[in-house]
DRENSEFI-885362 format. One line per field, with one value per residue: residue in one letter; x negated, y negated, z negated of N, C-alpha, C in turn. Coordinates in nm, 2 decimals. Layout:
BEGIN
res: [A | ...]
n_c1: [X | ...]
n_c2: [Y | ...]
n_c3: [Z | ...]
ca_c1: [X | ...]
ca_c2: [Y | ...]
ca_c3: [Z | ...]
c_c1: [X | ...]
c_c2: [Y | ...]
c_c3: [Z | ...]
//
This chain:
BEGIN
res: [X | X | X | X | X | X | X | X | X | X | X | X | X | X | X | X | X | X | X | X | X | X | X | X | X | X | X | X | X | X | X | X | X | X | X | X | X | X | X | X | X | X | X | X | X | X | X | X | X | X | X | X | X | X | X | X | X | X | X | X | X | X | X | X | X | X | X | X | X | X | X | X | X | X | X | X | X | X | X | X | X | X | X | X | X | X | X | X | X | X | X | X | X | X | X | X | X | X | X | X | X | X | X | X | X | X | X | X | X | X | X | X | X | X | X | X | X | X | X | X | X | X | X | X | X | X | X | X | X | X | X | X | X | X | X | X | X | X | X | X | X | X | X | X | X | X | X | X | X | X | X | X | X | X | X | X]
n_c1: [0.59 | 0.74 | 0.73 | 0.87 | 1.12 | 1.17 | 1.19 | 1.41 | 1.60 | 1.61 | 1.72 | 1.98 | 2.07 | 2.07 | 2.24 | 2.53 | 2.53 | 2.48 | 2.70 | 2.90 | 2.84 | 2.88 | 3.14 | 3.26 | 3.33 | 3.61 | 3.83 | 4.12 | 4.20 | 3.96 | 3.65 | 3.36 | 3.13 | 3.19 | 3.19 | 2.92 | 2.78 | 2.86 | 3.05 | 3.30 | 3.48 | 3.40 | 3.46 | 3.65 | 3.62 | 3.36 | 3.09 | 2.91 | 2.66 | 2.58 | 2.59 | 2.38 | 2.16 | 2.13 | 2.22 | 2.47 | 2.63 | 2.68 | 2.77 | 2.88 | 2.74 | 2.49 | 2.24 | 2.22 | 1.96 | 1.82 | 1.94 | 1.84 | 1.57 | 1.54 | 1.50 | 1.71 | 1.95 | 2.19 | 2.41 | 2.51 | 2.26 | 2.06 | 1.82 | 1.84 | 1.64 | 1.58 | 1.82 | 1.82 | 1.58 | 1.65 | 1.58 | 1.73 | 2.06 | 2.37 | 2.65 | 2.83 | 2.62 | 2.48 | 2.24 | 2.16 | 2.05 | 2.14 | 2.41 | 2.41 | 2.32 | 2.53 | 2.53 | 2.63 | 2.92 | 3.11 | 3.33 | 3.60 | 3.57 | 3.51 | 3.32 | 3.07 | 3.06 | 3.32 | 3.45 | 3.35 | 3.44 | 3.71 | 3.89 | 3.97 | 4.09 | 3.98 | 4.00 | 4.26 | 4.46 | 4.44 | 4.35 | 4.02 | 4.02 | 4.23 | 4.12 | 3.89 | 4.00 | 4.12 | 4.38 | 4.49 | 4.46 | 4.15 | 4.01 | 4.16 | 4.39 | 4.29 | 4.21 | 3.99 | 3.86 | 3.85 | 3.69 | 3.44 | 3.38 | 3.33 | 3.50 | 3.66 | 3.66 | 3.48 | 3.54 | 3.46]
n_c2: [3.60 | 3.82 | 4.00 | 3.86 | 3.86 | 4.13 | 4.18 | 4.02 | 4.14 | 4.39 | 4.31 | 4.23 | 4.49 | 4.61 | 4.46 | 4.52 | 4.79 | 4.73 | 4.58 | 4.77 | 4.95 | 4.78 | 4.77 | 4.56 | 4.53 | 4.63 | 4.82 | 4.88 | 5.21 | 5.27 | 5.32 | 5.11 | 5.26 | 5.47 | 5.34 | 5.26 | 5.50 | 5.59 | 5.78 | 5.71 | 5.54 | 5.21 | 4.97 | 4.96 | 5.24 | 5.31 | 5.43 | 5.30 | 5.39 | 5.43 | 5.16 | 5.06 | 5.21 | 5.12 | 5.24 | 5.20 | 4.93 | 4.61 | 4.34 | 4.18 | 4.35 | 4.39 | 4.54 | 4.63 | 4.65 | 4.47 | 4.23 | 4.23 | 4.22 | 3.98 | 3.92 | 3.87 | 3.62 | 3.54 | 3.37 | 3.07 | 3.01 | 3.07 | 3.26 | 3.57 | 3.60 | 3.33 | 3.26 | 3.44 | 3.37 | 3.12 | 2.89 | 2.77 | 2.65 | 2.81 | 2.80 | 2.50 | 2.33 | 2.47 | 2.68 | 3.03 | 3.16 | 3.02 | 3.09 | 3.36 | 3.38 | 3.28 | 3.04 | 2.82 | 2.73 | 2.93 | 2.93 | 2.72 | 2.63 | 2.85 | 3.08 | 3.31 | 3.54 | 3.57 | 3.60 | 3.85 | 4.02 | 4.02 | 3.88 | 3.63 | 3.44 | 3.46 | 3.35 | 3.15 | 3.22 | 3.50 | 3.80 | 3.94 | 4.22 | 4.27 | 4.16 | 4.32 | 4.57 | 4.52 | 4.48 | 4.23 | 3.91 | 3.74 | 3.51 | 3.26 | 3.41 | 3.66 | 4.00 | 4.16 | 4.38 | 4.32 | 4.09 | 4.20 | 4.39 | 4.23 | 4.17 | 3.96 | 3.60 | 3.42 | 3.16 | 2.84]
n_c3: [-4.08 | -3.97 | -4.19 | -4.38 | -4.26 | -4.26 | -4.54 | -4.60 | -4.44 | -4.56 | -4.80 | -4.71 | -4.65 | -4.89 | -5.06 | -5.00 | -5.12 | -5.39 | -5.45 | -5.42 | -5.62 | -5.84 | -5.83 | -5.70 | -5.43 | -5.26 | -5.05 | -4.87 | -4.82 | -4.69 | -4.80 | -4.87 | -4.90 | -4.73 | -4.49 | -4.47 | -4.47 | -4.24 | -4.20 | -4.16 | -3.90 | -3.82 | -3.66 | -3.36 | -3.30 | -3.33 | -3.51 | -3.80 | -3.81 | -3.55 | -3.47 | -3.62 | -3.53 | -3.28 | -3.06 | -2.97 | -2.81 | -2.98 | -2.97 | -2.68 | -2.49 | -2.60 | -2.78 | -3.13 | -3.21 | -3.05 | -3.14 | -3.40 | -3.37 | -3.26 | -3.00 | -2.84 | -2.80 | -3.06 | -3.15 | -3.01 | -2.87 | -3.05 | -3.21 | -3.39 | -3.57 | -3.64 | -3.77 | -3.99 | -4.12 | -4.21 | -4.10 | -3.91 | -3.88 | -3.95 | -3.98 | -4.01 | -4.09 | -4.29 | -4.43 | -4.36 | -4.57 | -4.79 | -4.77 | -4.81 | -5.07 | -5.20 | -5.31 | -5.18 | -5.00 | -4.77 | -4.58 | -4.58 | -4.85 | -5.02 | -5.19 | -5.08 | -5.24 | -5.33 | -5.09 | -5.00 | -5.21 | -5.16 | -5.30 | -5.24 | -4.96 | -4.62 | -4.35 | -4.22 | -4.42 | -4.46 | -4.60 | -4.67 | -4.66 | -4.48 | -4.25 | -4.21 | -4.16 | -3.92 | -3.89 | -3.88 | -3.72 | -3.64 | -3.53 | -3.33 | -3.24 | -3.18 | -3.21 | -3.46 | -3.35 | -3.08 | -3.09 | -3.18 | -2.99 | -2.78 | -2.58 | -2.58 | -2.62 | -2.88 | -3.12 | -3.00]
ca_c1: [0.73 | 0.81 | 0.74 | 0.98 | 1.24 | 1.19 | 1.23 | 1.55 | 1.69 | 1.63 | 1.82 | 2.11 | 2.12 | 2.09 | 2.35 | 2.65 | 2.53 | 2.49 | 2.84 | 2.98 | 2.81 | 2.94 | 3.29 | 3.31 | 3.39 | 3.71 | 3.91 | 4.23 | 4.19 | 3.83 | 3.55 | 3.24 | 3.04 | 3.21 | 3.14 | 2.78 | 2.73 | 2.89 | 3.14 | 3.43 | 3.46 | 3.41 | 3.54 | 3.65 | 3.59 | 3.21 | 3.04 | 2.81 | 2.53 | 2.55 | 2.55 | 2.25 | 2.05 | 2.12 | 2.27 | 2.60 | 2.63 | 2.75 | 2.85 | 2.84 | 2.65 | 2.35 | 2.23 | 2.18 | 1.81 | 1.78 | 1.98 | 1.76 | 1.43 | 1.54 | 1.47 | 1.83 | 2.02 | 2.31 | 2.51 | 2.47 | 2.12 | 1.97 | 1.79 | 1.88 | 1.53 | 1.59 | 1.93 | 1.78 | 1.48 | 1.71 | 1.52 | 1.83 | 2.19 | 2.46 | 2.78 | 2.86 | 2.50 | 2.44 | 2.15 | 2.21 | 2.00 | 2.24 | 2.54 | 2.40 | 2.30 | 2.65 | 2.52 | 2.71 | 3.05 | 3.10 | 3.44 | 3.72 | 3.54 | 3.52 | 3.19 | 3.05 | 3.10 | 3.47 | 3.49 | 3.32 | 3.53 | 3.84 | 3.98 | 4.01 | 4.12 | 3.87 | 4.05 | 4.40 | 4.54 | 4.44 | 4.25 | 3.91 | 4.06 | 4.30 | 4.02 | 3.80 | 4.08 | 4.16 | 4.53 | 4.53 | 4.37 | 4.04 | 4.01 | 4.22 | 4.48 | 4.22 | 4.18 | 3.85 | 3.81 | 3.82 | 3.57 | 3.32 | 3.35 | 3.28 | 3.59 | 3.72 | 3.57 | 3.49 | 3.56 | 3.35]
ca_c2: [3.58 | 3.95 | 4.06 | 3.79 | 3.91 | 4.27 | 4.17 | 3.97 | 4.25 | 4.49 | 4.25 | 4.24 | 4.62 | 4.65 | 4.38 | 4.60 | 4.90 | 4.67 | 4.54 | 4.89 | 5.00 | 4.70 | 4.77 | 4.43 | 4.55 | 4.73 | 4.80 | 4.98 | 5.34 | 5.30 | 5.26 | 5.06 | 5.37 | 5.55 | 5.26 | 5.25 | 5.63 | 5.62 | 5.89 | 5.65 | 5.44 | 5.07 | 4.90 | 5.01 | 5.38 | 5.33 | 5.44 | 5.21 | 5.45 | 5.40 | 5.02 | 5.03 | 5.27 | 5.04 | 5.32 | 5.14 | 4.78 | 4.55 | 4.23 | 4.13 | 4.44 | 4.37 | 4.64 | 4.57 | 4.64 | 4.34 | 4.13 | 4.23 | 4.19 | 3.84 | 3.91 | 3.83 | 3.52 | 3.59 | 3.27 | 2.93 | 3.01 | 3.07 | 3.40 | 3.62 | 3.57 | 3.20 | 3.27 | 3.51 | 3.29 | 3.00 | 2.77 | 2.70 | 2.66 | 2.91 | 2.73 | 2.38 | 2.27 | 2.54 | 2.79 | 3.16 | 3.19 | 2.97 | 3.16 | 3.50 | 3.37 | 3.24 | 2.91 | 2.73 | 2.79 | 2.98 | 2.87 | 2.67 | 2.60 | 2.97 | 3.14 | 3.44 | 3.65 | 3.58 | 3.66 | 3.99 | 4.10 | 4.02 | 3.82 | 3.51 | 3.45 | 3.42 | 3.25 | 3.15 | 3.28 | 3.64 | 3.85 | 4.01 | 4.35 | 4.28 | 4.13 | 4.43 | 4.68 | 4.49 | 4.47 | 4.09 | 3.84 | 3.67 | 3.38 | 3.23 | 3.51 | 3.78 | 4.09 | 4.18 | 4.48 | 4.25 | 4.01 | 4.28 | 4.46 | 4.13 | 4.16 | 3.83 | 3.49 | 3.37 | 3.01 | 2.76]
ca_c3: [-4.04 | -3.96 | -4.32 | -4.44 | -4.20 | -4.31 | -4.67 | -4.60 | -4.38 | -4.67 | -4.89 | -4.64 | -4.65 | -5.03 | -5.12 | -5.01 | -5.21 | -5.52 | -5.47 | -5.44 | -5.76 | -5.94 | -5.80 | -5.65 | -5.30 | -5.25 | -4.93 | -4.86 | -4.74 | -4.64 | -4.89 | -4.81 | -4.89 | -4.61 | -4.38 | -4.47 | -4.44 | -4.10 | -4.19 | -4.12 | -3.80 | -3.87 | -3.56 | -3.22 | -3.29 | -3.33 | -3.64 | -3.84 | -3.78 | -3.41 | -3.46 | -3.68 | -3.45 | -3.16 | -2.95 | -2.92 | -2.81 | -3.09 | -2.91 | -2.55 | -2.43 | -2.65 | -2.89 | -3.26 | -3.22 | -2.98 | -3.23 | -3.52 | -3.33 | -3.23 | -2.86 | -2.77 | -2.89 | -3.12 | -3.14 | -2.98 | -2.83 | -3.17 | -3.23 | -3.52 | -3.66 | -3.70 | -3.86 | -4.11 | -4.19 | -4.26 | -4.03 | -3.83 | -3.95 | -3.90 | -3.98 | -4.08 | -4.15 | -4.41 | -4.39 | -4.39 | -4.70 | -4.89 | -4.76 | -4.87 | -5.21 | -5.26 | -5.38 | -5.10 | -4.95 | -4.63 | -4.51 | -4.66 | -4.99 | -5.09 | -5.20 | -5.01 | -5.33 | -5.33 | -4.96 | -5.00 | -5.30 | -5.10 | -5.39 | -5.18 | -4.82 | -4.54 | -4.25 | -4.19 | -4.52 | -4.44 | -4.69 | -4.60 | -4.63 | -4.35 | -4.14 | -4.18 | -4.11 | -3.79 | -3.88 | -3.86 | -3.63 | -3.70 | -3.47 | -3.20 | -3.20 | -3.12 | -3.32 | -3.49 | -3.26 | -2.95 | -3.11 | -3.19 | -2.86 | -2.68 | -2.47 | -2.58 | -2.66 | -3.01 | -3.13 | -2.94]
c_c1: [0.80 | 0.83 | 0.85 | 1.11 | 1.27 | 1.24 | 1.38 | 1.65 | 1.71 | 1.73 | 1.96 | 2.16 | 2.15 | 2.21 | 2.49 | 2.65 | 2.54 | 2.64 | 2.93 | 2.96 | 2.87 | 3.09 | 3.34 | 3.38 | 3.49 | 3.79 | 4.01 | 4.19 | 4.05 | 3.73 | 3.43 | 3.14 | 3.06 | 3.17 | 2.99 | 2.72 | 2.76 | 2.99 | 3.28 | 3.40 | 3.48 | 3.50 | 3.54 | 3.59 | 3.44 | 3.16 | 2.93 | 2.67 | 2.49 | 2.52 | 2.41 | 2.14 | 2.04 | 2.17 | 2.40 | 2.59 | 2.72 | 2.84 | 2.79 | 2.73 | 2.51 | 2.34 | 2.19 | 2.03 | 1.76 | 1.82 | 1.88 | 1.62 | 1.42 | 1.51 | 1.59 | 1.90 | 2.15 | 2.43 | 2.44 | 2.32 | 2.02 | 1.94 | 1.82 | 1.76 | 1.54 | 1.71 | 1.89 | 1.68 | 1.53 | 1.66 | 1.62 | 1.96 | 2.28 | 2.60 | 2.77 | 2.74 | 2.45 | 2.36 | 2.20 | 2.16 | 2.10 | 2.37 | 2.52 | 2.38 | 2.43 | 2.65 | 2.60 | 2.83 | 3.03 | 3.21 | 3.54 | 3.69 | 3.55 | 3.38 | 3.19 | 3.09 | 3.25 | 3.52 | 3.47 | 3.41 | 3.67 | 3.94 | 4.03 | 4.03 | 4.00 | 3.91 | 4.20 | 4.49 | 4.55 | 4.32 | 4.14 | 3.94 | 4.13 | 4.21 | 3.94 | 3.88 | 4.13 | 4.31 | 4.58 | 4.42 | 4.26 | 4.03 | 4.10 | 4.31 | 4.42 | 4.18 | 4.03 | 3.79 | 3.77 | 3.70 | 3.44 | 3.28 | 3.31 | 3.38 | 3.67 | 3.62 | 3.59 | 3.52 | 3.44 | 3.31]
c_c2: [3.72 | 4.01 | 3.99 | 3.84 | 4.05 | 4.27 | 4.12 | 4.07 | 4.35 | 4.44 | 4.26 | 4.38 | 4.66 | 4.58 | 4.46 | 4.71 | 4.85 | 4.64 | 4.66 | 4.94 | 4.92 | 4.69 | 4.64 | 4.45 | 4.66 | 4.71 | 4.91 | 5.09 | 5.37 | 5.24 | 5.21 | 5.16 | 5.45 | 5.48 | 5.27 | 5.39 | 5.67 | 5.73 | 5.84 | 5.54 | 5.30 | 4.99 | 4.97 | 5.15 | 5.40 | 5.33 | 5.34 | 5.26 | 5.42 | 5.25 | 5.00 | 5.09 | 5.20 | 5.12 | 5.28 | 4.99 | 4.72 | 4.44 | 4.21 | 4.22 | 4.42 | 4.46 | 4.57 | 4.56 | 4.51 | 4.23 | 4.11 | 4.18 | 4.04 | 3.81 | 3.86 | 3.73 | 3.58 | 3.49 | 3.14 | 2.92 | 3.00 | 3.22 | 3.44 | 3.59 | 3.43 | 3.19 | 3.33 | 3.43 | 3.16 | 2.88 | 2.70 | 2.72 | 2.75 | 2.85 | 2.60 | 2.33 | 2.34 | 2.66 | 2.92 | 3.20 | 3.14 | 3.04 | 3.29 | 3.49 | 3.33 | 3.10 | 2.80 | 2.80 | 2.82 | 2.92 | 2.83 | 2.67 | 2.73 | 3.04 | 3.27 | 3.56 | 3.67 | 3.64 | 3.81 | 4.07 | 4.10 | 3.95 | 3.68 | 3.53 | 3.40 | 3.32 | 3.26 | 3.23 | 3.43 | 3.70 | 3.93 | 4.15 | 4.36 | 4.25 | 4.25 | 4.55 | 4.65 | 4.47 | 4.33 | 4.03 | 3.76 | 3.53 | 3.37 | 3.35 | 3.63 | 3.87 | 4.11 | 4.28 | 4.41 | 4.16 | 4.09 | 4.34 | 4.36 | 4.11 | 4.03 | 3.72 | 3.46 | 3.22 | 2.94 | 2.65]
c_c3: [-4.04 | -4.10 | -4.40 | -4.39 | -4.25 | -4.45 | -4.68 | -4.54 | -4.49 | -4.77 | -4.84 | -4.65 | -4.80 | -5.10 | -5.12 | -5.11 | -5.36 | -5.55 | -5.49 | -5.58 | -5.87 | -5.93 | -5.77 | -5.52 | -5.31 | -5.12 | -4.93 | -4.77 | -4.69 | -4.73 | -4.81 | -4.80 | -4.77 | -4.49 | -4.36 | -4.43 | -4.30 | -4.08 | -4.15 | -4.01 | -3.86 | -3.78 | -3.43 | -3.20 | -3.28 | -3.47 | -3.67 | -3.80 | -3.64 | -3.39 | -3.50 | -3.59 | -3.32 | -3.04 | -2.89 | -2.92 | -2.92 | -3.04 | -2.77 | -2.48 | -2.47 | -2.78 | -3.02 | -3.27 | -3.16 | -3.07 | -3.34 | -3.48 | -3.29 | -3.08 | -2.78 | -2.86 | -2.94 | -3.11 | -3.10 | -2.95 | -2.94 | -3.20 | -3.37 | -3.62 | -3.72 | -3.80 | -3.99 | -4.19 | -4.25 | -4.20 | -3.95 | -3.91 | -3.87 | -3.88 | -4.06 | -4.16 | -4.28 | -4.37 | -4.43 | -4.53 | -4.81 | -4.89 | -4.83 | -5.02 | -5.28 | -5.33 | -5.30 | -5.05 | -4.80 | -4.54 | -4.61 | -4.81 | -5.07 | -5.08 | -5.13 | -5.11 | -5.33 | -5.20 | -4.96 | -5.09 | -5.25 | -5.20 | -5.34 | -5.03 | -4.74 | -4.44 | -4.25 | -4.28 | -4.51 | -4.52 | -4.61 | -4.57 | -4.50 | -4.23 | -4.10 | -4.12 | -3.96 | -3.77 | -3.86 | -3.77 | -3.70 | -3.66 | -3.35 | -3.15 | -3.13 | -3.23 | -3.34 | -3.39 | -3.13 | -2.97 | -3.11 | -3.06 | -2.75 | -2.57 | -2.47 | -2.63 | -2.81 | -3.01 | -3.07 | -3.04]
//
């Protein structure tokens, strides 16, 4: 189980690098490479390096390390391990494996590849670039920074 999780986590880390090299991912003013290297703050003035190392809480005062280890529930009382293994569903009865592979749609009939490239809209007619930059709202009139910091509630 843990080896499968490690492999799939490695895939999660490798996918953005592949996308950058293929010039699929583009964002205004902040490259994905800068985000991954931690040289540019990602959200709420916290570098990605801090998020990955678990030294900074990611959501709801729970470190990323706890999320990755599956010791803390991530959404809806389902551990991250279950999400990553695809044994439970993440959204709309579709496993995370299918979401990552792009073989099924994530939201609003748009594949994950299109979401990542920013060529299509993610939610509420707002491009992924705007979501990532935090200049527009993600859910329920709440900015991305508030969602990630855990200071506001996500959709129920």
